[in-house]
C-alpha positions in Angstrom: 48.4 75.3 58.1 51.2 76.7 59.6 54.5 74.6 57.7 57.4 73.2 59.4 59.8 73.4 56.8 62.3 75.7 58.5 62.2 74.3 61.7 65.8 73.9 63.9 67.7 70.5 64.1 70.2 68.6 62.7 69.7 65.3 61.1 71.1 62.1 62.8 73.7 60.2 60.4 72.3 56.5 59.7 74.5 53.8 59.7 75.3 51.8 56.3 73.1 48.9 57.2 70.6 52.0 57.6 70.7 53.4 54.2 67.8 54.5 52.8 65.7 52.0 50.8 63.6 54.5 48.7 67.1 56.0 47.5 67.8 52.9 45.4 67.0 52.3 42.0 65.3 49.5 42.4 61.9 50.6 41.5 63.3 52.5 38.5 63.1 56.1 39.9 65.4 58.2 42.0 63.1 60.7 43.3 62.8 60.8 47.4 59.3 59.7 48.8 56.8 62.1 50.4 58.2 63.0 53.8 59.0 65.8 56.3 61.6 64.8 58.8 61.4 68.7 60.7 57.7 67.2 61.4 59.1 64.1 62.6 61.7 66.0 64.8 58.5 68.0 66.4 56.2 65.2 67.0 59.3 63.7 68.6 60.4 67.0 70.6 56.7 67.7 71.6 56.6 63.7 73.0 60.1 64.5 75.0 59.4 67.9 76.3 58.9 67.7 80.3 58.5 71.4 81.3 55.8 72.8 82.8 52.5 72.9 80.9 54.3 71.2 77.9 53.7 67.8 79.0 49.9 68.1 78.7 50.0 67.8 75.1 51.4 64.2 74.8 48.4 62.6 75.3 46.6 64.4 72.4 50.1 63.9 70.0 49.4 60.3 70.9 45.8 60.1 70.1 46.4 60.8 66.7 47.2 57.2 66.8 50.8 57.5 65.3 53.1 54.8 65.0 57.0 53.9 65.1 56.8 53.0 61.5 55.3 55.4 60.2 58.1 57.8 60.7 60.6 57.8 57.6 64.1 57.9 58.8 64.8 54.6 60.8 66.2 56.8 63.7 63.1 58.6 64.1 61.1 55.3 64.7 63.7 53.9 67.6 63.3 57.3 69.2 59.5 56.5 69.2 59.8 53.3 70.7 61.7 54.2 73.2 59.8 56.6 74.1 56.4 54.6 74.3 58.2 51.8 76.0 58.9 54.4 78.7 55.4 55.6 78.9 54.1 52.0 78.8 56.0 51.5 81.9 54.9 54.6 83.7 58.9 55.9 83.5 59.3 59.9 82.9 60.2 60.4 79.4 62.5 63.3 78.4 66.1 63.7 76.3 68.0 62.6 79.6 65.8 59.4 79.9 64.9 58.5 76.5 68.9 58.6 75.7 69.4 56.2 79.1 66.7 53.7 77.2 68.7 53.6 74.0 71.7 53.5 75.6 70.3 50.0 77.2 69.4 48.9 73.8 72.8 50.3 72.0 70.6 52.2 69.4 71.7 55.2 70.9 74.4 56.0 68.3 72.1 55.1 65.5 69.8 57.4 66.9 71.9 60.7 66.4 73.7 60.6 69.7 71.9 62.1 73.5 72.7 66.0 71.7 70.5 65.3 68.7 67.1 64.3 71.4 67.5 67.6 73.0 67.8 69.1 69.3 64.4 67.5 68.6 63.1 69.4 71.6 64.5 72.9 70.6 62.9 71.8 66.9 59.2 72.1 68.5 57.9 76.0 67.1 54.6 75.2 69.8 53.7 72.3 71.9 50.6 72.5 71.3 50.9 71.9 67.8 52.3 68.2 68.2 49.1 66.7 67.0 49.0 68.6 63.9 52.9 67.9 63.3 51.6 63.9 64.1 49.2 64.1 61.3 51.5 65.6 58.8 54.0 62.8 60.1 50.9 60.3 59.0 50.0 62.2 56.0 53.3 61.2 54.5 53.3 57.9 55.7 50.0 57.1 53.6 51.1 58.4 50.9 54.4 56.5 50.8 52.2 53.3 51.7 50.1 54.3 48.5 53.6 54.5 46.6 54.7 50.9 47.8 51.2 49.6 46.9 51.4 50.6 42.9 55.1 49.2 42.9 54.1 46.0 44.1 51.5 46.4 41.2 53.9 47.6 38.8 56.7 44.6 39.3 53.9 42.0 39.2 52.1 43.3 35.9 55.6 43.3 34.5 56.5 39.8 35.6 54.4 37.7 33.7 53.3 36.2 36.2 50.2 34.4 37.4 47.2 35.3 34.9 44.1 38.2 34.9 42.4 37.4 37.9 46.0 37.0 39.7 46.2 40.7 38.8 43.3 41.6 39.4 43.3 39.7 43.2 46.5 42.0 43.7 45.3 45.0 42.8 42.1 44.8 44.9 43.7 43.7 47.7 46.6 46.5 47.7 43.8 49.3 46.3 41.4 47.9 49.7 44.2 48.7 52.2 45.1 51.9 50.7 41.8 53.3 50.7 40.5 51.5 54.3 43.4 53.8 55.2 45.5 50.7 56.5 48.5 51.3 55.1 50.8 47.7 55.6 53.1 49.2 58.2 55.7 46.2 59.0 55.9 45.9 63.1 56.6 42.9 65.2 53.9 41.1 66.3 52.3 42.1 69.7 53.8 40.4 73.3 51.1 38.7 75.0 51.6 41.0 77.9 49.9 43.5 75.1 47.3 41.5 74.9 46.4 40.6 78.0 44.3 43.7 78.8 42.3 43.3 75.6 42.0 39.3 76.9 40.4 40.0 80.6 38.0 42.7 78.7 36.5 39.9 76.4 36.7 37.4 79.2 34.6 39.7 81.6 32.2 40.0 78.7 32.0 36.4 78.3 31.8 35.7 82.1 29.1 38.4 82.3 27.0 36.9 80.0 27.2 39.4 77.1 27.9 37.9 73.9 31.1 38.7 72.1 30.0 37.8 68.4 27.4 39.0 66.3 24.0 36.9 66.2 23.1 33.9 64.3 19.4 34.9 65.0 19.1 32.2 67.4 19.6 32.6 71.1 20.3 29.0 71.7 22.7 28.4 69.2 24.5 31.9 70.0 25.3 30.3 73.8 26.9 27.6 72.6 29.2 29.7 70.2 29.0 32.8 71.5 28.3 34.2 67.9 29.7 35.2 65.1 33.7 36.6 65.0 35.5 38.3 62.7 38.4 36.6 60.7 36.4 32.8 61.4 34.3 30.9 59.1 31.4 28.8 59.8 30.2 26.5 57.7 26.2 25.3 57.3 25.5 21.8 55.5 22.4 19.8 55.0 20.9 18.1 52.3 19.2 19.9 49.9 15.5 21.1 50.9 16.2 20.8 54.7 16.9 24.7 54.7 20.3 25.6 54.9 19.8 28.9 53.1 16.6 29.8 55.1 19.1 29.4 58.6 21.9 31.4 56.7 19.6 34.1 55.4 18.0 34.4 59.1 21.9 34.8 60.5 22.4 37.3 57.8 19.4 39.3 58.8 19.7 39.1 62.2 23.1 40.1 62.7 22.4 43.4 59.6 19.1 44.1 62.2 22.1 44.5 65.2 23.7 47.2 62.3 26.5 44.5 61.2 27.1 45.1 57.5 26.3 42.2 55.6 26.7 40.7 52.0 24.7 37.6 50.7 26.3 36.1 47.7 23.8 33.9 46.5 24.8 31.2 43.6 21.8 29.4 43.6 18.2 31.7 44.6 17.5 35.0 42.6 17.4 38.3 44.2 13.5 38.1 44.2 13.5 34.9 45.9 16.2 36.1 48.9 13.9 39.0 49.1 10.7 37.0 49.3 11.8 35.1 52.0 13.3 37.9 53.7 9.6 39.5 53.7 8.1 36.0 55.0 10.3 35.5 57.9 10.3 39.3 58.8 6.3 39.8 58.1 5.2 36.5 59.4 3.6 35.9 55.8 3.1 32.8 54.3 5.6 31.8 51.2 3.1 30.9 49.2 1.2 34.0 49.7 4.0 35.6 48.0 4.8 33.5 45.2 1.2 33.3 43.9 -1.5 35.3 42.0 -3.9 37.1 44.2 -2.2 35.5 47.4 -1.9 38.8 49.3 -4.7 40.4 51.6 -4.9 43.9 52.7 -3.4 43.2 55.8 -0.2 41.5 54.2 -0.1 43.8 51.7 0.1 46.4 54.2 2.8 44.5 56.0 5.0 44.8 53.0 4.6 48.5 52.8 5.9 48.7 56.2 8.5 46.2 55.9 9.7 48.5 53.1 9.7 51.8 55.0 11.1 50.1 58.4 13.2 47.2 57.3 14.8 47.3 54.1 15.3 50.7 53.3 17.9 51.1 56.6 19.1 47.0 56.5 22.8 47.2 55.9 22.4 44.0 53.7 23.3 43.6 50.1 22.2 40.9 47.9 25.1 40.0 45.3 24.1 37.8 42.4 27.2 37.1 40.2 26.8 36.6 36.4 29.5 33.9 37.0 30.2 31.8 40.4 34.2 32.2 40.0 35.9 32.8 43.2 37.3 36.2 42.4 34.2 37.4 41.3 32.8 36.7 44.8 36.1 38.2 46.4 35.7 41.2 44.6 32.4 41.8 45.6 33.5 41.9 49.0 36.3 44.2 48.6 34.0 46.7 47.2 31.6 46.3 50.1 34.7 47.2 52.1 35.8 49.9 50.1 32.5 51.6 50.4 31.0 51.3 54.1 32.4 48.0 55.3 31.9 44.0 56.0 31.2 42.6 58.9 29.6 39.3 57.6 29.6 37.5 54.2 27.2 34.3 53.7 28.0 32.1 50.2 25.3 29.9 49.4 27.0 27.8 48.2 30.6 26.2 48.6 30.3 23.7 45.9 28.8 25.8 43.3 31.8 28.2 43.3 34.4 27.8 40.4 38.1 28.1 40.8 40.4 28.2 37.9 40.7 24.4 36.5 44.1 22.9 35.7 44.4 19.4 33.9 45.8 17.4 37.0 43.3 19.2 40.1 40.6 17.3 41.4 37.2 18.4 42.6 38.5 17.9 46.3 41.1 19.6 45.6 38.8 22.6 43.6 36.9 22.7 46.6 39.5 22.9 49.1 40.9 26.0 47.2 37.5 27.6 47.4 37.2 26.7 51.1 41.0 28.3 52.0 40.0 31.2 49.8 37.5 32.1 52.0 39.4 31.6 55.2 42.1 33.8 53.8 39.1 36.4 52.8 37.4 36.3 56.1 41.1 37.2 57.9 42.4 39.8 55.7 38.9 41.4 55.4 38.3 41.2 59.5 34.5 39.8 58.6 32.9 36.6 59.4 32.1 34.4 56.4 29.1 32.2 56.2 29.7 29.0 53.7 26.9 26.6 53.2 27.8 23.3 51.7 25.9 20.4 50.4 25.4 17.1 52.1 25.2 13.6 50.1 22.6 11.4 50.5 24.3 9.5 53.4 24.7 12.8 55.5 28.3 13.1 54.5 29.6 16.5 53.8 30.9 16.8 49.6 34.9 17.2 50.4 34.6 17.5 53.9 37.9 17.6 55.0 39.5 20.9 54.0 36.0 22.6 54.2 36.0 21.4 58.2 39.9 22.1 58.3 39.0 26.1 57.8 36.1 26.1 59.5 35.9 27.5 63.1 32.4 26.3 63.5 30.7 23.2 61.5 26.9 22.9 61.8 24.8 20.5 60.1 21.1 20.8 60.1 18.7 18.2 60.1 15.1 17.7 60.1 13.8 14.6 61.7 10.5 14.6 59.8 11.9 14.6 56.5 11.9 11.0 56.3 9.1 10.4 58.3 6.8 12.9 58.0 4.0 11.5 61.0 7.3 12.0 63.4 6.8 13.3 66.8 9.1 15.9 66.1 7.2 17.5 63.3 8.4 20.8 62.4 11.5 20.4 64.5 14.7 20.9 62.7 18.0 20.1 64.8 21.2 22.1 64.7 24.2 19.7 65.0 27.1 21.5 66.0 30.1 19.1 64.7 33.2 21.8 65.2 32.8 24.1 67.5 36.3 26.0 68.4 34.4 28.5 70.9 32.8 25.6 73.1 31.4 22.2 73.0 29.9 20.4 70.1 26.3 20.0 70.9 22.8 19.6 69.2 20.7 22.8 69.7 17.0 22.1 68.1 15.0 24.9 66.9 11.3 24.9 65.5 11.4 25.1 61.5 8.8 27.2 60.4 9.7 26.8 56.7 6.1 28.0 55.4 7.3 31.6 56.9 11.1 30.6 55.8 12.3 31.0 59.4 13.9 28.9 61.8 13.0 30.1 65.5 13.8 29.4 69.1 11.4 26.7 70.7 10.7 29.0 73.3 9.5 31.5 70.6 7.6 28.8 68.8 
């Protein structure tokens, strides 16, 4: 591996308001953080090198994903931003044009002056190694982010604030971000102009009939909601015995069969019960055959064995049965999934069973609201979709409904017409009432309730 230790080029002088934040003894240590200013110069020099043949190394240098915030020296961050803005505007990039752009911004002096830009170009040993220099810069930035995370943990631990669960939650958040390779580098939010192309791309997907989100397992429900999207929460509410757990488990399996990584956190059913339900639904085996002695015939045993080989062995679905029912336990398990191989969907069965730290004056509604808000925050932090099940009262109203509905993007109420009327002409049907839908209209989707197979299917497939 080549070294950039002896690269030529002067270092820009920072203005007083740009003093090095790492030089201060606030953290109790005066050691310089990981950095390589020569490699930073080499990256910028590669990006500004307009000589014949050298330009072809610019794209592969940028393809490393390097961003302005990953440079240690503030002046280098300014130069990188100016370079990228010129490229986005399809303007030529060289020391002269970058100097003009920095002058327009009033940053040329802070960035070291026009002569420093030429020094960066001269500091490049070999333009073809631009991507390698960028990786050195990124590696140093990653180490600094790890140090910052450790400092946050130390400061919070020394502060005596919060309790054990708060400390553990902070530790897990910081470690998850570092292990996932996403150091929290601060940058300004994107402008709508930067978001436009992604918006158009998604719009084309929708207009061409391609689904944006992960499937719920029911085509009609997917059509109304556009599926499950990361960073959002779906609440499935029903009275006891209607089948909300079955609907959620069907959705979990359907999403996992597309390759989505799913965790089903069950506070009600055992792991064995969940496995029975999956086997019944996927193998078309009556539930009561799986739960009583000598219930399976040879054909059904063969189906169970086939499911083991073809489904269970490869399905990216995890079942979590916590020892307790605390919110921080569920959060810990979800973050562990992210650190292992990622997480796309989290299912919680069910919301009212989750425990939060109780204080003397907190009401039950406030406790459930804290759980609901915690799950919404988790979906955003981990960029996954959360399905939260909720119990309905006998009068059909969702318990503690206000806070739950506020945090959800989609609220589904499951109703079975034959629950109170066994001779109903709509026997074995279920109404999936979409009471809130951030991605489309409110509607009612009718599905077939094949609960002896522990599943719901579209009416067209019944």
